[in-house]
N, CA and C atoms as a LAMMPS dump frame, in Angstrom:
ITEM: TIMESTEP
0
ITEM: NUMBER OF ATOMS
177
ITEM: BOX BOUNDS ff ff ff
-5.0000000000000000e+02 5.0000000000000000e+02
-5.0000000000000000e+02 5.0000000000000000e+02
-5.0000000000000000e+02 5.0000000000000000e+02
ITEM: ATOMS id mol type element x y z
1 1 1 N 0.837 -1.18 0
2 1 2 C 0 0 0
3 1 3 C 0.883 1.245 0
4 2 1 N 0.577 2.165 -0.877
5 2 2 C 1.348 3.406 -0.963
6 2 3 C 0.933 4.361 0.142
7 3 1 N 1.875 5.112 0.676
8 3 2 C 1.503 6.128 1.662
9 3 3 C 0.599 7.169 1.016
10 4 1 N -0.35 7.658 1.749
11 4 2 C -1.304 8.622 1.213
12 4 3 C -0.884 10.039 1.581
13 5 1 N 0.18 10.47 0.956
14 5 2 C 0.688 11.813 1.202
15 5 3 C -0.323 12.823 0.671
16 6 1 N -0.644 13.796 1.48
17 6 2 C -1.569 14.836 1.066
18 6 3 C -3.028 14.554 1.41
19 7 1 N -3.321 13.367 1.943
20 7 2 C -4.695 13.059 2.34
21 7 3 C -4.998 13.832 3.618
22 8 1 N -6.106 14.564 3.642
23 8 2 C -6.436 15.332 4.843
24 8 3 C -6.549 14.428 6.076
25 9 1 N -5.794 14.744 7.093
26 9 2 C -5.791 13.935 8.306
27 9 3 C -7.065 14.114 9.119
28 10 1 N -7.753 15.242 8.934
29 10 2 C -8.974 15.488 9.7
30 10 3 C -9.972 14.348 9.516
31 11 1 N -10.063 13.798 8.313
32 11 2 C -10.988 12.693 8.054
33 11 3 C -10.648 11.487 8.915
34 12 1 N -9.376 11.303 9.196
35 12 2 C -8.935 10.157 9.977
36 12 3 C -9.276 10.293 11.46
37 13 1 N -9.304 11.518 11.962
38 13 2 C -9.436 11.741 13.398
39 13 3 C -10.753 12.374 13.825
40 14 1 N -11.618 12.69 12.874
41 14 2 C -12.849 13.419 13.214
42 14 3 C -13.72 12.682 14.232
43 15 1 N -13.931 11.393 14.055
44 15 2 C -14.787 10.637 14.984
45 15 3 C -14.223 10.674 16.403
46 16 1 N -12.905 10.486 16.542
47 16 2 C -12.281 10.526 17.867
48 16 3 C -12.394 11.921 18.47
49 17 1 N -12.21 12.939 17.654
50 17 2 C -12.32 14.323 18.111
51 17 3 C -13.729 14.614 18.618
52 18 1 N -14.736 14.213 17.848
53 18 2 C -16.122 14.46 18.244
54 18 3 C -16.462 13.712 19.53
55 19 1 N -15.958 12.496 19.684
56 19 2 C -16.195 11.726 20.903
57 19 3 C -15.559 12.412 22.102
58 20 1 N -14.338 12.896 21.951
59 20 2 C -13.662 13.594 23.045
60 20 3 C -14.402 14.881 23.4
61 21 1 N -14.883 15.594 22.401
62 21 2 C -15.623 16.833 22.649
63 21 3 C -16.916 16.528 23.412
64 22 1 N -17.606 15.457 23.05
65 22 2 C -18.837 15.067 23.728
66 22 3 C -18.566 14.712 25.191
67 23 1 N -17.489 13.968 25.442
68 23 2 C -17.131 13.615 26.818
69 23 3 C -16.808 14.864 27.63
70 24 1 N -16.116 15.788 27.023
71 24 2 C -15.79 17.04 27.7
72 24 3 C -17.068 17.81 28.019
73 25 1 N -17.977 17.861 27.07
74 25 2 C -19.243 18.564 27.274
75 25 3 C -20.041 17.92 28.408
76 26 1 N -20.081 16.601 28.448
77 26 2 C -20.798 15.899 29.514
78 26 3 C -20.145 16.154 30.869
79 27 1 N -18.824 16.176 30.906
80 27 2 C -18.104 16.375 32.159
81 27 3 C -18.199 17.786 32.707
82 28 1 N -18.174 18.772 31.822
83 28 2 C -18.194 20.163 32.273
84 28 3 C -19.601 20.715 32.458
85 29 1 N -20.565 20.108 31.818
86 29 2 C -21.949 20.57 31.953
87 29 3 C -22.109 22.019 31.52
88 30 1 N -22.65 22.848 32.418
89 30 2 C -22.925 24.251 32.098
90 30 3 C -21.66 25.066 31.834
91 31 1 N -20.518 24.594 32.285
92 31 2 C -19.254 25.31 32.071
93 31 3 C -18.683 25.079 30.676
94 32 1 N -19.222 24.091 29.964
95 32 2 C -18.657 23.737 28.666
96 32 3 C -18.593 24.899 27.678
97 33 1 N -19.685 25.65 27.448
98 33 2 C -19.602 26.728 26.448
99 33 3 C -18.496 27.742 26.757
100 34 1 N -18.352 28.11 28.024
101 34 2 C -17.307 29.062 28.397
102 34 3 C -15.921 28.457 28.159
103 35 1 N -15.752 27.23 28.599
104 35 2 C -14.453 26.572 28.438
105 35 3 C -14.11 26.383 26.966
106 36 1 N -15.093 25.983 26.179
107 36 2 C -14.831 25.728 24.761
108 36 3 C -14.502 27.015 24.023
109 37 1 N -15.273 28.062 24.27
110 37 2 C -15.009 29.32 23.562
111 37 3 C -13.699 29.945 24.029
112 38 1 N -13.357 29.778 25.303
113 38 2 C -12.094 30.31 25.81
114 38 3 C -10.902 29.538 25.263
115 39 1 N -11.156 28.333 24.792
116 39 2 C -10.051 27.482 24.345
117 39 3 C -9.779 27.573 22.85
118 40 1 N -10.545 28.358 22.126
119 40 2 C -10.367 28.425 20.676
120 40 3 C -8.938 28.852 20.343
121 41 1 N -8.361 28.118 19.417
122 41 2 C -6.967 28.359 19.056
123 41 3 C -6.827 28.202 17.54
124 42 1 N -5.612 28.021 17.091
125 42 2 C -5.368 27.94 15.657
126 42 3 C -5.851 26.639 15.037
127 43 1 N -6.021 25.6 15.809
128 43 2 C -6.522 24.347 15.263
129 43 3 C -7.369 23.616 16.296
130 44 1 N -8.099 22.611 15.855
131 44 2 C -9.03 21.894 16.716
132 44 3 C -8.33 21.164 17.848
133 45 1 N -7.158 20.617 17.581
134 45 2 C -6.464 19.828 18.591
135 45 3 C -5.987 20.72 19.735
136 46 1 N -5.479 21.901 19.407
137 46 2 C -5.045 22.842 20.431
138 46 3 C -6.25 23.349 21.211
139 47 1 N -7.363 23.597 20.532
140 47 2 C -8.577 24.056 21.206
141 47 3 C -9.07 23.014 22.197
142 48 1 N -9.079 21.749 21.8
143 48 2 C -9.532 20.689 22.681
144 48 3 C -8.611 20.563 23.885
145 49 1 N -7.305 20.61 23.661
146 49 2 C -6.356 20.522 24.763
147 49 3 C -6.551 21.679 25.736
148 50 1 N -6.75 22.876 25.222
149 50 2 C -6.961 24.036 26.085
150 50 3 C -8.252 23.896 26.88
151 51 1 N -9.298 23.4 26.253
152 51 2 C -10.568 23.205 26.956
153 51 3 C -10.411 22.173 28.061
154 52 1 N -9.646 21.131 27.808
155 52 2 C -9.404 20.127 28.839
156 52 3 C -8.648 20.728 30.015
157 53 1 N -7.725 21.63 29.745
158 53 2 C -6.978 22.283 30.822
159 53 3 C -7.892 23.146 31.685
160 54 1 N -8.868 23.825 31.082
161 54 2 C -9.817 24.624 31.856
162 54 3 C -10.657 23.711 32.735
163 55 1 N -11.022 22.555 32.214
164 55 2 C -11.847 21.62 32.962
165 55 3 C -11.112 20.909 34.076
166 56 1 N -9.791 20.939 34.06
167 56 2 C -8.986 20.259 35.069
168 56 3 C -7.986 21.248 35.645
169 57 1 N -8.351 21.953 36.72
170 57 2 C -7.467 22.982 37.278
171 57 3 C -6.099 22.464 37.715
172 58 1 N -5.97 21.155 37.919
173 58 2 C -4.695 20.594 38.347
174 58 3 C -3.673 20.471 37.242
175 59 1 N -4.082 20.683 36.003
176 59 2 C -3.16 20.539 34.868
177 59 3 C -2.368 21.778 34.655
């Protein structure tokens, strides 16, 4: 199988990303919108990581 250079990686990770976002939303409840909007960054992965940091003050 040839490597798929140039294939958008988002298609590969979208389901996992959406699942993680749903878990974060369930865990944060009413705080989720604030945490998510405060975490917006240059890409989805950085935004999710930032939102997780808001949800876990120990990080």
